[in-house]
N, C-alpha and C positions, 0 to 999 in steps of 0.2 A: 469157540465152537465153529468149525468150518461149515457145517451144514446150514448155518444162518447167514452165510455170505450170499447175497442175492445176485452177485455179478454174473456167474455163468448161467444160472438157472433162469434169470429174467430174460436174457437174450434168447435162450433156447425156447422159452415159452412164447415170446413175441414172434420169433421166426416161424415156429410151428403153427401159430394161429394165422399168421400171414399166408402161409401155404394153404391152410384149410379154407381161408376166406377168399383167396384169389385164384387158386389153381383148381381146386376140386369142384366147386359149384358149377362152372361151365362144363366140365367133363360129365358130371352127373346129369345135368339138364340137357345134354346133347343126345342122350339115349331116347329112342322113340318107343312109345308104348305100343305093344303088339295089338291090343284090343281097344281101338279107339271107340268111344261111345257114339252110337248113331243118334242123330237128332230125331226126336219124336214129333209127331204131328200135334198141333194144338187141339185137334178134336179127339176126344176120348173114344174108346170103343163102345158101341151101343150094345148094351146087354138087355135082354128081356127078362121079365120076372119069371120065376119058376112057377109052373102050374102044379100045385100040390093037390093030389087027388083027395086027400082027407080033409081039406079045408073048404 
């Protein structure tokens, strides 16, 4: 049965994973994010309690 011969498929599998793990990650990580998150202050915003007229 020729489909059980691992000789050509194993080399294709190994080379494809080498390409995925060596060439593609630096290319993907080189892209800059358009909306960089802005650092927030350590102080939270001061909110006052609502004045409910029926309480």
